mmJSON file of the N, C-alpha and C atoms, coordinates in Angstrom:
{"data_MODEL":{"atom_site":{
"group_PDB":["ATOM","ATOM","ATOM","ATOM","ATOM","ATOM","ATOM","ATOM","ATOM","ATOM","ATOM","ATOM","ATOM","ATOM","ATOM","ATOM","ATOM","ATOM","ATOM","ATOM","ATOM","ATOM","ATOM","ATOM","ATOM","ATOM","ATOM","ATOM","ATOM","ATOM","ATOM","ATOM","ATOM","ATOM","ATOM","ATOM","ATOM","ATOM","ATOM","ATOM","ATOM","ATOM","ATOM","ATOM","ATOM","ATOM","ATOM","ATOM","ATOM","ATOM","ATOM","ATOM","ATOM","ATOM","ATOM","ATOM","ATOM","ATOM","ATOM","ATOM","ATOM","ATOM","ATOM","ATOM","ATOM","ATOM","ATOM","ATOM","ATOM","ATOM","ATOM","ATOM","ATOM","ATOM","ATOM","ATOM","ATOM","ATOM","ATOM","ATOM","ATOM","ATOM","ATOM","ATOM","ATOM","ATOM","ATOM","ATOM","ATOM","ATOM","ATOM","ATOM","ATOM","ATOM","ATOM","ATOM","ATOM","ATOM","ATOM","ATOM","ATOM","ATOM","ATOM","ATOM","ATOM","ATOM","ATOM","ATOM","ATOM","ATOM","ATOM","ATOM","ATOM","ATOM","ATOM","ATOM","ATOM","ATOM","ATOM","ATOM","ATOM","ATOM","ATOM","ATOM","ATOM","ATOM","ATOM","ATOM","ATOM","ATOM","ATOM","ATOM","ATOM","ATOM","ATOM","ATOM","ATOM","ATOM","ATOM","ATOM","ATOM","ATOM","ATOM","ATOM","ATOM","ATOM","ATOM","ATOM","ATOM","ATOM","ATOM","ATOM","ATOM","ATOM","ATOM","ATOM","ATOM","ATOM","ATOM","ATOM","ATOM","ATOM","ATOM","ATOM","ATOM"],
"id":[1,2,3,4,5,6,7,8,9,10,11,12,13,14,15,16,17,18,19,20,21,22,23,24,25,26,27,28,29,30,31,32,33,34,35,36,37,38,39,40,41,42,43,44,45,46,47,48,49,50,51,52,53,54,55,56,57,58,59,60,61,62,63,64,65,66,67,68,69,70,71,72,73,74,75,76,77,78,79,80,81,82,83,84,85,86,87,88,89,90,91,92,93,94,95,96,97,98,99,100,101,102,103,104,105,106,107,108,109,110,111,112,113,114,115,116,117,118,119,120,121,122,123,124,125,126,127,128,129,130,131,132,133,134,135,136,137,138,139,140,141,142,143,144,145,146,147,148,149,150,151,152,153,154,155,156,157,158,159,160,161,162,163,164,165],
"type_symbol":["N","C","C","N","C","C","N","C","C","N","C","C","N","C","C","N","C","C","N","C","C","N","C","C","N","C","C","N","C","C","N","C","C","N","C","C","N","C","C","N","C","C","N","C","C","N","C","C","N","C","C","N","C","C","N","C","C","N","C","C","N","C","C","N","C","C","N","C","C","N","C","C","N","C","C","N","C","C","N","C","C","N","C","C","N","C","C","N","C","C","N","C","C","N","C","C","N","C","C","N","C","C","N","C","C","N","C","C","N","C","C","N","C","C","N","C","C","N","C","C","N","C","C","N","C","C","N","C","C","N","C","C","N","C","C","N","C","C","N","C","C","N","C","C","N","C","C","N","C","C","N","C","C","N","C","C","N","C","C","N","C","C","N","C","C"],
"label_atom_id":["N","CA","C","N","CA","C","N","CA","C","N","CA","C","N","CA","C","N","CA","C","N","CA","C","N","CA","C","N","CA","C","N","CA","C","N","CA","C","N","CA","C","N","CA","C","N","CA","C","N","CA","C","N","CA","C","N","CA","C","N","CA","C","N","CA","C","N","CA","C","N","CA","C","N","CA","C","N","CA","C","N","CA","C","N","CA","C","N","CA","C","N","CA","C","N","CA","C","N","CA","C","N","CA","C","N","CA","C","N","CA","C","N","CA","C","N","CA","C","N","CA","C","N","CA","C","N","CA","C","N","CA","C","N","CA","C","N","CA","C","N","CA","C","N","CA","C","N","CA","C","N","CA","C","N","CA","C","N","CA","C","N","CA","C","N","CA","C","N","CA","C","N","CA","C","N","CA","C","N","CA","C","N","CA","C","N","CA","C","N","CA","C"],
"label_alt_id":[null,null,null,null,null,null,null,null,null,null,null,null,null,null,null,null,null,null,null,null,null,null,null,null,null,null,null,null,null,null,null,null,null,null,null,null,null,null,null,null,null,null,null,null,null,null,null,null,null,null,null,null,null,null,null,null,null,null,null,null,null,null,null,null,null,null,null,null,null,null,null,null,null,null,null,null,null,null,null,null,null,null,null,null,null,null,null,null,null,null,null,null,null,null,null,null,null,null,null,null,null,null,null,null,null,null,null,null,null,null,null,null,null,null,null,null,null,null,null,null,null,null,null,null,null,null,null,null,null,null,null,null,null,null,null,null,null,null,null,null,null,null,null,null,null,null,null,null,null,null,null,null,null,null,null,null,null,null,null,null,null,null,null,null,null],
"label_comp_id":["MET","MET","MET","PHE","PHE","PHE","PHE","PHE","PHE","ARG","ARG","ARG","ASP","ASP","ASP","ASN","ASN","ASN","PRO","PRO","PRO","ARG","ARG","ARG","GLY","GLY","GLY","LEU","LEU","LEU","HIS","HIS","HIS","HIS","HIS","HIS","GLU","GLU","GLU","LEU","LEU","LEU","TRP","TRP","TRP","ILE","ILE","ILE","HIS","HIS","HIS","ALA","ALA","ALA","ALA","ALA","ALA","GLY","GLY","GLY","CYS","CYS","CYS","ARG","ARG","ARG","GLN","GLN","GLN","TYR","TYR","TYR","PHE","PHE","PHE","ASN","ASN","ASN","MET","MET","MET","THR","THR","THR","ARG","ARG","ARG","ASN","ASN","ASN","THR","THR","THR","VAL","VAL","VAL","THR","THR","THR","TYR","TYR","TYR","GLU","GLU","GLU","ILE","ILE","ILE","LEU","LEU","LEU","GLU","GLU","GLU","THR","THR","THR","TYR","TYR","TYR","PRO","PRO","PRO","ILE","ILE","ILE","GLY","GLY","GLY","SER","SER","SER","LYS","LYS","LYS","PRO","PRO","PRO","GLN","GLN","GLN","PHE","PHE","PHE","THR","THR","THR","ASP","ASP","ASP","LYS","LYS","LYS","GLY","GLY","GLY","GLU","GLU","GLU","LYS","LYS","LYS","ALA","ALA","ALA"],
"label_asym_id":["A","A","A","A","A","A","A","A","A","A","A","A","A","A","A","A","A","A","A","A","A","A","A","A","A","A","A","A","A","A","A","A","A","A","A","A","A","A","A","A","A","A","A","A","A","A","A","A","A","A","A","A","A","A","A","A","A","A","A","A","A","A","A","A","A","A","A","A","A","A","A","A","A","A","A","A","A","A","A","A","A","A","A","A","A","A","A","A","A","A","A","A","A","A","A","A","A","A","A","A","A","A","A","A","A","A","A","A","A","A","A","A","A","A","A","A","A","A","A","A","A","A","A","A","A","A","A","A","A","A","A","A","A","A","A","A","A","A","A","A","A","A","A","A","A","A","A","A","A","A","A","A","A","A","A","A","A","A","A","A","A","A","A","A","A"],
"label_entity_id":["1","1","1","1","1","1","1","1","1","1","1","1","1","1","1","1","1","1","1","1","1","1","1","1","1","1","1","1","1","1","1","1","1","1","1","1","1","1","1","1","1","1","1","1","1","1","1","1","1","1","1","1","1","1","1","1","1","1","1","1","1","1","1","1","1","1","1","1","1","1","1","1","1","1","1","1","1","1","1","1","1","1","1","1","1","1","1","1","1","1","1","1","1","1","1","1","1","1","1","1","1","1","1","1","1","1","1","1","1","1","1","1","1","1","1","1","1","1","1","1","1","1","1","1","1","1","1","1","1","1","1","1","1","1","1","1","1","1","1","1","1","1","1","1","1","1","1","1","1","1","1","1","1","1","1","1","1","1","1","1","1","1","1","1","1"],
"label_seq_id":[1,1,1,2,2,2,3,3,3,4,4,4,5,5,5,6,6,6,7,7,7,8,8,8,9,9,9,10,10,10,11,11,11,12,12,12,13,13,13,14,14,14,15,15,15,16,16,16,17,17,17,18,18,18,19,19,19,20,20,20,21,21,21,22,22,22,23,23,23,24,24,24,25,25,25,26,26,26,27,27,27,28,28,28,29,29,29,30,30,30,31,31,31,32,32,32,33,33,33,34,34,34,35,35,35,36,36,36,37,37,37,38,38,38,39,39,39,40,40,40,41,41,41,42,42,42,43,43,43,44,44,44,45,45,45,46,46,46,47,47,47,48,48,48,49,49,49,50,50,50,51,51,51,52,52,52,53,53,53,54,54,54,55,55,55],
"pdbx_PDB_ins_code":[null,null,null,null,null,null,null,null,null,null,null,null,null,null,null,null,null,null,null,null,null,null,null,null,null,null,null,null,null,null,null,null,null,null,null,null,null,null,null,null,null,null,null,null,null,null,null,null,null,null,null,null,null,null,null,null,null,null,null,null,null,null,null,null,null,null,null,null,null,null,null,null,null,null,null,null,null,null,null,null,null,null,null,null,null,null,null,null,null,null,null,null,null,null,null,null,null,null,null,null,null,null,null,null,null,null,null,null,null,null,null,null,null,null,null,null,null,null,null,null,null,null,null,null,null,null,null,null,null,null,null,null,null,null,null,null,null,null,null,null,null,null,null,null,null,null,null,null,null,null,null,null,null,null,null,null,null,null,null,null,null,null,null,null,null],
"Cartn_x":[6.361,6.119,6.06,6.437,6.696,5.682,5.101,4.2,4.508,5.16,5.88,5.525,5.501,5.545,6.5,6.262,7.391,7.08,7.734,7.265,8.202,7.838,8.366,9.083,10.77,11.523,12.871,13.346,14.748,14.441,15.213,15.172,16.541,16.973,18.046,17.989,18.902,18.572,20.103,19.93,21.076,21.732,22.81,23.137,24.211,24.536,25.982,26.179,27.61,28.168,28.344,27.626,27.442,28.454,28.686,29.628,30.946,31.322,32.743,33.222,33.313,34.003,33.135,31.834,30.919,30.803,30.916,31.088,29.376,28.907,27.694,28.024,27.108,27.089,25.844,25.751,24.27,24.33,22.899,22.927,21.896,21.914,20.74,20.408,19.122,19.021,17.376,17.068,15.665,15.25,14.07,13.31,12.341,12.258,11.621,12.704,14.035,14.783,15.875,15.985,16.913,18.482,18.219,19.735,20.206,21.594,22.189,22.823,22.352,22.932,24.367,24.285,25.492,25.185,26.791,27.133,27.604,27.385,28.059,28.113,29.108,29.507,28.433,28.043,27.205,27.738,26.586,26.895,26.863,27.182,27.059,25.656,25.678,24.372,24.293,23.214,23.19,23.378,24.013,24.025,22.823,22.093,20.43,19.587,18.743,17.388,16.355,15.166,14.028,13.397,13.768,13.205,14.346,15.49,16.399,17.423,17.269,18.246,19.227,20.691,21.708,21.516,21.824,21.855,22.743],
"Cartn_y":[39.805,40.06,38.961,38.708,37.598,38.193,36.92,37.069,36.02,36.806,35.759,36.528,35.554,36.167,37.171,38.348,39.238,39.289,38.051,38.289,39.318,39.743,40.721,40.055,40.425,39.983,39.587,38.524,37.711,37.186,37.331,36.653,36.413,35.076,34.424,34.574,35.203,35.64,35.452,35.204,34.995,36.243,36.897,38.116,37.921,38.724,39.053,40.198,40.398,41.725,42.078,42.635,42.783,43.812,44.96,46.142,45.986,44.985,44.665,43.462,42.47,41.19,40.118,40.543,39.381,38.313,37.881,37.038,36.665,35.456,35.105,34.933,35.328,34.947,35.049,34.727,34.551,35.589,36.045,37.218,37.043,37.374,37.229,38.683,39.255,40.542,40.894,41.802,42.238,42.875,42.346,43.177,44.456,44.298,45.447,46.929,46.457,47.509,47.714,46.938,46.713,46.624,45.954,45.402,44.167,44.37,43.041,42.573,41.147,40.552,39.801,38.98,38.374,37.961,37.794,37.432,35.88,34.827,33.601,32.995,32.201,31.691,30.659,30.227,29.468,28.065,27.34,26.012,26.086,26.946,27.237,27.396,27.057,27.54,28.679,29.561,30.524,30.539,31.493,31.353,32.037,32.797,33.303,32.297,32.296,31.378,32.373,31.863,33.176,33.855,33.441,34.089,35.175,35.166,36.183,35.724,34.533,33.805,33.026,33.39,32.553,31.051,30.068,28.991,28.019],
"Cartn_z":[-20.279,-18.876,-18.047,-16.816,-15.896,-14.572,-14.407,-13.11,-12.063,-11.058,-9.717,-8.314,-7.321,-6.028,-5.894,-4.995,-4.738,-3.137,-2.336,-1.06,-0.313,0.686,1.646,2.591,2.808,3.697,3.181,3.61,3.095,1.727,1.014,-0.433,-0.899,-1.408,-1.913,-3.4,-3.806,-5.477,-5.986,-7.557,-8.238,-8.837,-8.759,-9.222,-10.29,-11.206,-12.01,-11.965,-11.856,-11.827,-12.862,-13.737,-15.249,-15.89,-14.973,-15.11,-14.78,-14.046,-13.43,-14.156,-13.257,-13.519,-14.209,-14.466,-15.009,-14.277,-13.002,-12.533,-11.738,-11.544,-10.961,-9.669,-8.721,-7.211,-6.802,-5.575,-4.811,-3.731,-3.348,-2.524,-1.604,-0.313,0.208,0.571,0.247,0.911,1.252,1.746,2.548,1.482,1.067,0.188,0.852,1.931,2.543,2.68,3.234,3.805,2.674,1.645,0.539,1.215,2.639,3.18,2.787,2.306,1.705,2.671,3.369,4.376,4.207,3.051,2.714,1.226,0.702,-0.958,-0.135,-1.347,-1.099,-2.463,-2.604,-3.814,-4.521,-5.508,-6.701,-5.834,-5.577,-5.046,-3.505,-2.595,-1.2,-0.511,0.421,1.095,1.942,1.999,2.562,4.233,4.774,6.236,6.778,6.191,6.955,6.323,7.332,7.0,6.119,6.011,5.339,6.66,7.745,8.951,9.407,8.821,9.246,10.087,10.604,11.448,10.97,11.682,11.024,10.976,10.097,10.087,10.913],
"occupancy":[1.0,1.0,1.0,1.0,1.0,1.0,1.0,1.0,1.0,1.0,1.0,1.0,1.0,1.0,1.0,1.0,1.0,1.0,1.0,1.0,1.0,1.0,1.0,1.0,1.0,1.0,1.0,1.0,1.0,1.0,1.0,1.0,1.0,1.0,1.0,1.0,1.0,1.0,1.0,1.0,1.0,1.0,1.0,1.0,1.0,1.0,1.0,1.0,1.0,1.0,1.0,1.0,1.0,1.0,1.0,1.0,1.0,1.0,1.0,1.0,1.0,1.0,1.0,1.0,1.0,1.0,1.0,1.0,1.0,1.0,1.0,1.0,1.0,1.0,1.0,1.0,1.0,1.0,1.0,1.0,1.0,1.0,1.0,1.0,1.0,1.0,1.0,1.0,1.0,1.0,1.0,1.0,1.0,1.0,1.0,1.0,1.0,1.0,1.0,1.0,1.0,1.0,1.0,1.0,1.0,1.0,1.0,1.0,1.0,1.0,1.0,1.0,1.0,1.0,1.0,1.0,1.0,1.0,1.0,1.0,1.0,1.0,1.0,1.0,1.0,1.0,1.0,1.0,1.0,1.0,1.0,1.0,1.0,1.0,1.0,1.0,1.0,1.0,1.0,1.0,1.0,1.0,1.0,1.0,1.0,1.0,1.0,1.0,1.0,1.0,1.0,1.0,1.0,1.0,1.0,1.0,1.0,1.0,1.0,1.0,1.0,1.0,1.0,1.0,1.0],
"B_iso_or_equiv":[0.0,0.0,0.0,0.0,0.0,0.0,0.0,0.0,0.0,0.0,0.0,0.0,0.0,0.0,0.0,0.0,0.0,0.0,0.0,0.0,0.0,0.0,0.0,0.0,0.0,0.0,0.0,0.0,0.0,0.0,0.0,0.0,0.0,0.0,0.0,0.0,0.0,0.0,0.0,0.0,0.0,0.0,0.0,0.0,0.0,0.0,0.0,0.0,0.0,0.0,0.0,0.0,0.0,0.0,0.0,0.0,0.0,0.0,0.0,0.0,0.0,0.0,0.0,0.0,0.0,0.0,0.0,0.0,0.0,0.0,0.0,0.0,0.0,0.0,0.0,0.0,0.0,0.0,0.0,0.0,0.0,0.0,0.0,0.0,0.0,0.0,0.0,0.0,0.0,0.0,0.0,0.0,0.0,0.0,0.0,0.0,0.0,0.0,0.0,0.0,0.0,0.0,0.0,0.0,0.0,0.0,0.0,0.0,0.0,0.0,0.0,0.0,0.0,0.0,0.0,0.0,0.0,0.0,0.0,0.0,0.0,0.0,0.0,0.0,0.0,0.0,0.0,0.0,0.0,0.0,0.0,0.0,0.0,0.0,0.0,0.0,0.0,0.0,0.0,0.0,0.0,0.0,0.0,0.0,0.0,0.0,0.0,0.0,0.0,0.0,0.0,0.0,0.0,0.0,0.0,0.0,0.0,0.0,0.0,0.0,0.0,0.0,0.0,0.0,0.0],
"pdbx_formal_charge":[null,null,null,null,null,null,null,null,null,null,null,null,null,null,null,null,null,null,null,null,null,null,null,null,null,null,null,null,null,null,null,null,null,null,null,null,null,null,null,null,null,null,null,null,null,null,null,null,null,null,null,null,null,null,null,null,null,null,null,null,null,null,null,null,null,null,null,null,null,null,null,null,null,null,null,null,null,null,null,null,null,null,null,null,null,null,null,null,null,null,null,null,null,null,null,null,null,null,null,null,null,null,null,null,null,null,null,null,null,null,null,null,null,null,null,null,null,null,null,null,null,null,null,null,null,null,null,null,null,null,null,null,null,null,null,null,null,null,null,null,null,null,null,null,null,null,null,null,null,null,null,null,null,null,null,null,null,null,null,null,null,null,null,null,null],
"auth_seq_id":[1,1,1,2,2,2,3,3,3,4,4,4,5,5,5,6,6,6,7,7,7,8,8,8,9,9,9,10,10,10,11,11,11,12,12,12,13,13,13,14,14,14,15,15,15,16,16,16,17,17,17,18,18,18,19,19,19,20,20,20,21,21,21,22,22,22,23,23,23,24,24,24,25,25,25,26,26,26,27,27,27,28,28,28,29,29,29,30,30,30,31,31,31,32,32,32,33,33,33,34,34,34,35,35,35,36,36,36,37,37,37,38,38,38,39,39,39,40,40,40,41,41,41,42,42,42,43,43,43,44,44,44,45,45,45,46,46,46,47,47,47,48,48,48,49,49,49,50,50,50,51,51,51,52,52,52,53,53,53,54,54,54,55,55,55],
"auth_comp_id":["MET","MET","MET","PHE","PHE","PHE","PHE","PHE","PHE","ARG","ARG","ARG","ASP","ASP","ASP","ASN","ASN","ASN","PRO","PRO","PRO","ARG","ARG","ARG","GLY","GLY","GLY","LEU","LEU","LEU","HIS","HIS","HIS","HIS","HIS","HIS","GLU","GLU","GLU","LEU","LEU","LEU","TRP","TRP","TRP","ILE","ILE","ILE","HIS","HIS","HIS","ALA","ALA","ALA","ALA","ALA","ALA","GLY","GLY","GLY","CYS","CYS","CYS","ARG","ARG","ARG","GLN","GLN","GLN","TYR","TYR","TYR","PHE","PHE","PHE","ASN","ASN","ASN","MET","MET","MET","THR","THR","THR","ARG","ARG","ARG","ASN","ASN","ASN","THR","THR","THR","VAL","VAL","VAL","THR","THR","THR","TYR","TYR","TYR","GLU","GLU","GLU","ILE","ILE","ILE","LEU","LEU","LEU","GLU","GLU","GLU","THR","THR","THR","TYR","TYR","TYR","PRO","PRO","PRO","ILE","ILE","ILE","GLY","GLY","GLY","SER","SER","SER","LYS","LYS","LYS","PRO","PRO","PRO","GLN","GLN","GLN","PHE","PHE","PHE","THR","THR","THR","ASP","ASP","ASP","LYS","LYS","LYS","GLY","GLY","GLY","GLU","GLU","GLU","LYS","LYS","LYS","ALA","ALA","ALA"],
"auth_asym_id":["A","A","A","A","A","A","A","A","A","A","A","A","A","A","A","A","A","A","A","A","A","A","A","A","A","A","A","A","A","A","A","A","A","A","A","A","A","A","A","A","A","A","A","A","A","A","A","A","A","A","A","A","A","A","A","A","A","A","A","A","A","A","A","A","A","A","A","A","A","A","A","A","A","A","A","A","A","A","A","A","A","A","A","A","A","A","A","A","A","A","A","A","A","A","A","A","A","A","A","A","A","A","A","A","A","A","A","A","A","A","A","A","A","A","A","A","A","A","A","A","A","A","A","A","A","A","A","A","A","A","A","A","A","A","A","A","A","A","A","A","A","A","A","A","A","A","A","A","A","A","A","A","A","A","A","A","A","A","A","A","A","A","A","A","A"],
"auth_atom_id":["N","CA","C","N","CA","C","N","CA","C","N","CA","C","N","CA","C","N","CA","C","N","CA","C","N","CA","C","N","CA","C","N","CA","C","N","CA","C","N","CA","C","N","CA","C","N","CA","C","N","CA","C","N","CA","C","N","CA","C","N","CA","C","N","CA","C","N","CA","C","N","CA","C","N","CA","C","N","CA","C","N","CA","C","N","CA","C","N","CA","C","N","CA","C","N","CA","C","N","CA","C","N","CA","C","N","CA","C","N","CA","C","N","CA","C","N","CA","C","N","CA","C","N","CA","C","N","CA","C","N","CA","C","N","CA","C","N","CA","C","N","CA","C","N","CA","C","N","CA","C","N","CA","C","N","CA","C","N","CA","C","N","CA","C","N","CA","C","N","CA","C","N","CA","C","N","CA","C","N","CA","C","N","CA","C","N","CA","C","N","CA","C"],
"pdbx_PDB_model_num":[1,1,1,1,1,1,1,1,1,1,1,1,1,1,1,1,1,1,1,1,1,1,1,1,1,1,1,1,1,1,1,1,1,1,1,1,1,1,1,1,1,1,1,1,1,1,1,1,1,1,1,1,1,1,1,1,1,1,1,1,1,1,1,1,1,1,1,1,1,1,1,1,1,1,1,1,1,1,1,1,1,1,1,1,1,1,1,1,1,1,1,1,1,1,1,1,1,1,1,1,1,1,1,1,1,1,1,1,1,1,1,1,1,1,1,1,1,1,1,1,1,1,1,1,1,1,1,1,1,1,1,1,1,1,1,1,1,1,1,1,1,1,1,1,1,1,1,1,1,1,1,1,1,1,1,1,1,1,1,1,1,1,1,1,1]
}}}
């Protein structure tokens, strides 16, 4: 079991497309509404900040 913060709002996460191409990618999603705002390649910076504004 892992204990970690689970903040509400935008969260930048690392995902793997396990059922398909098995590629890793980054995603920005809203943990309250489950809305996916963007996906972006590993090593790139997200367009959205933690406040929901585009950088």
